[in-house]
N, C-alpha and C positions, 0 to 999 in steps of 0.2 A: 680575445679570450672568450670561451663559451660561457653563457649565462649560467650553466649548470656547474661550473667549476667551484663556486662558493655559494652554497644554498643556506648558509647560516645567517646571512644578512637579509633574507627575504622577509616580507611583511608578515605580521601575525596571522593573517588570513591563510597563509600557506602552511601554517602549523596546526590548523584545526583538523577535526575528524573528516572522514570521507575524502581524503586526498588521493591523487593518482600520481604515478602508476602503482600497480599491485602485481603480485604473483598470481597467476591464474592456473587453476587445477580442476580438472573434470571431477576428481574424487570429492572435492569440497564444494562443488557447485550444485545448485538445485535445478531441476527441470522447470522450464517456463510454463506456468499455468495460465498465463495471460496471452493476449494477442500481441505478439512481438515480431510481427512481420517487418522485414526490412526490404524495401524495393529501391534498387539503385537504377536511376535513369542512365542509359548508356548513350545519350545524345552526344554527338561529337563537338568538341571545342577546337577552333581553328587558330587561336592566338592567346597568349598569356604573357605575363611579366614575371621574371624570375630574379632572385637576388640571394646573396650569401650573407647571413647575419650571425650574430652570436647565439641565435636560437636554432640555427641549422640552415638547410637549403630550403628556400620558400618559393612557391609558385602561386601567383595570384591572378585574378581577373575581375575588373570592376562589375562586369555583368554576370559573374559567377562562373564556376568551373563545372557545373552540373547540378543535379538535384537528386533528392531521394525522398521516400516516405518511410517514416518510422512510427509504428503504432497508429498508422492511418493518417498521420499529419505530415505536411510538406515541409521540407528543409531545402535550403540552397547552400551549395558548397562555396565558401568564401576564400579558402586557401588550402594548400597542401604543403606539409612540412616533412622533411626527411632528416633523420638523425642517425648517428652511429656512435656507439652500439645502441641496441633497442632500449626503450624506456621500460616497457612491460617485460616480464619473464613468464614463460609458460612451462609448467611443471618444473620450475626452478632453473630453466635454461634461458640464458640471454642470447638473442640473435645478433647477427652482424649489424643489423640496423632496423629501423622502423619508419614506415610512412604513415602519416596521419592526415586524413581529410577532415577539415573543420566545416561543419554545417550549422546553419542558423535558421530558426523559424522567424516569420514576420513579427511575432510577438517578443522575440529576443532570446528564447531558450536555445541552448547550445547542444549539439550532438557531435561527438568525435568518433570517427570510424577509422580503425587502425589495422594495419597488416604488418607483421614482422617479416623481414626478408633475409635471405641468405645469398651468398655469392655463388651463382650457378649460371653457366652460359646457355642453358637449355632455352630454346625458342618458345616462349610462352607469352600470353597477353601482357603479363607484368614486365617481361623483357622489353617489349615495345613501349610500354607505359613509361619506363625510366629512360629508355634510349632517346626519346624525342626531346627531352629537355635537360636532363642532368649534365651531359657533357658540353652544353652550349651556354650555360649561365656563367657570366663573368663575375669575378670576385671584387671588382672595383666599383661597379655601378649596377643599376637595374638593367636587365637585358630582356628585350622583347623576343619571344620565341614563337616561331611558326609551328603549329601542330597539324598533323594530318591523321585523320581517323583515330583521334585520341579521346579517351573518356575516363572519368574517375572509376567507372565500373570495371576497368581493366586491372585495378588493384585487388579485385576480389579473387581469392584462390578458388580453384575448381571445386574443392570439396564443399566449401560454403559454411561449415560449422563455425559458430562464433559464441563468444561470451558477451553478456550484457551486465553492466553494473553502474551504480551511481558513484561519480568521482568528481574530479576537478580538472581544469586546464593545467597544462604542465609548466606554465610560466606564470609569474606574478601578473595579476592579483589572485591567481588560482581560483577562477570563477567556477561555481558548481556547474556540472554538466553530466550528460549521460554518455557512457562509453560502449561502443561495439568493437570488440577485438576478435579478429579471426583466429581460429585455432591453428590452421595450416599456414606454413610460410610460403611466400612467393619468391621469385628469383630476380636477382639483379646481375647484369653482365659484369664480368671481371674488370673490364676497362672502365665502365661507369663507376664501379665501386672504388677503383683506384683514383679516379678524378675526385670523387666525393671525399675520400680520406685526405687527399692532397690539399684540397681547397676549403674544406669545412672542418672546423675544430671539433675534435671528438668530445662528446658530452651528452649525458642523459640524466634525467632526474632519478634519484635513488628510489628504490621500491619502498612504498609506504605500508603502514599497518592496515589490516583488514577492518579492525574494529568490530562493530556488531552489524555491519551491512551484509546483504546477501548478493551472491554472484549467481547469475542464471546461465545455463548452457543449453544451446539448441541441439536438436538431432534431426537432420533433414532426411534421414533414411525412412522409406516406406510412408512418406507423407500421402494422405488421401487426396484424390482429385488431381486434375491436370493443371499444369502451370500455363498461364496465358502467353501467347506469342505476340507481344506488342513492343518489341525493341527495348525491353527493360530486363534487368537481372533481379529475379525474385529470390529472397532468402527468407525462410519461414521457420518459426519456432513451433514445434509440435507439442500440443497439450497432452499430458499424460492422464488427464481425467477420463475415467471410464475405459482405460486401455485394458485389453484382454490379458490375463496373466500368461507369462511365457512358460513353455514346457521345460521341465528339468531335463538336462541331457546327461546321460551316463557315458562319460568319455572312455571309461575302462572297457565297457562292453559294447560301445558304439551304438547305444540305444537312445532313442529320443521319444519313446512312446510313454504316454501317461497310462495309468492302470485302465482307464476307460478305453483308450485306443487299443491296448493289448487284448482286452476282452472282446472288443469288436473284431479285431483281426483273427482271434481264435474262432469266433462264430462264423466269420465269412473271410477265410484267408485269401490273400491276393497273390502269394508266391506259389511256385510249383510244389516245393517241399511241404509247405503248409497245407495245400490242397490234398496232397498224397497222405499226409498224416491224418487229416480230418476224415478222408475216405476210409482209411484203415480203422480208425476209432469208431466210425459209424457202423462198419461191418461187424466189428467185435461186439458193439452194443446190441446190434440187431440179432446176432446169432449166438449170444452168450459167450461162454468160454471155449466152445468147440473150435471156432476158427483160429483162435490164438493157439490152442493145443496143436492143431494141424500144422500151423506155421512153424512152431517149435520143432515138431517131428521132421518136417521137410528140411529145416536148417540143420538138424542133427544128421539126417541122412546125407545131406550135401557134404558136411564135414567128413563123414566116414568115407564117402566116395572119393573125396579128394585125398584122404590119407592112403586109401588103397591104391589109387593111381600113382601116388608118390612112391609107395613101396615097389610097385611094378617097374617104375622108371629108374629106381635106385640100382637095379641090376644091369642097366644099359649104359652105354657111353654117354657122357663122359664121367658118370658117377660110378667109378670102379673101386673107390676106396672102401676098405673093410668097415671102417667106422660108420660110413654112410649106411651100409646094409644093416649093421647092428642097430643103429638109431631108428631106421625105418621099421625093422622087425619089432622093436620095442613099442613104437607108436602103434603098429598094427595090433599087437596083442593087447595093449592098453585100451585102444578104441573098441576092440572086440569084446573085452570084458565089460566095458561101459554099456555097449550095445546089448549084451546079454542081460545085464542088470535092468536096463530100461524096458526091454521086451518082456521081462518077467513081471514088471509092474502093470503092463497093459491089461492082462486078464482081470486084474483086480478092479479096474475101472470100467472094463467093457460092459458088464451088465448095467451099470448106472448110465453109461452113455447110450446104450440101446434103448433103455427105458425112456430117457429124455427124448430120443428121436421118435419113438412110438407115440409119446404124448403129444409131441409137436405135430405128428402126422394126423392124429385124430382130430386136432383142432382146425385142420385145413378145410376149406369149403369143398364140397363135392363137385 
């Protein structure tokens, strides 16, 4: 029977605050303002001992299964445990199972690094991680398993984001420890999961209350600086202190400019349409309203020319319908009346225009 089948008989220490597991949610987590770098050593292990117990499927090695550095301090992995279904939930979702690596400092402090997994036959590092020991562990006794190119770093998902919080171990005496739980799930092969379900009793500790503790969440995107290449897996928490404010994005109009950027673009446009608009505006400002008036006259003349050509073409094939001709005749007469009205206004403004031109001419250098 699984040790998690009856949790009411556990010692009082397992009923205190700061217990694990918990539900993890990015919306209720805080950004890490401290140095929370996790460095997983991917040094390979060649042999380990596995067994099936009421706690789950366990893998151990007296010399350690690997090492890591958390907050700059060294830890050694003493064991790896696999359970189904998962202990932790992420955004309220429980995974098919969970693998936990137990690390210990020389001074005795504990660190639990956990990854939730799902059944998926995709060939990923975690696929090889499980494949090398899960199907070979016997249920009747301890089993020595030969490992090839195997490391605890293979349980780290590619994305790398993770939560950090203070909790406890999952079994009595529920010792206080730090938890690192990856946000993304990793994969376990269908056959390996079938072996796990068949030989390991299902069981996981129920989700505990948050209390007044804080959960921190990392964001590994856009981290400054290059990561070293020294055969280790680096996962870093980004500090949000002093971070530049993000620009507001107008999704409706597909704009992502701040007012400052918009003003800068108007002064020095980068697009062809913007440059053309700025050139026209500069010409209008340099020549007053005359250029704008000339442009309007040219536009009007172009419209009139188009209408006249349309009337001319209306009498030709294939436009032989009577209503086409009537419509074209109406358009021609209307346009002509507008033209006559507009030309009648020009003499009213001509003296003023000529005066302004003469004034501009007299100010030109000889």
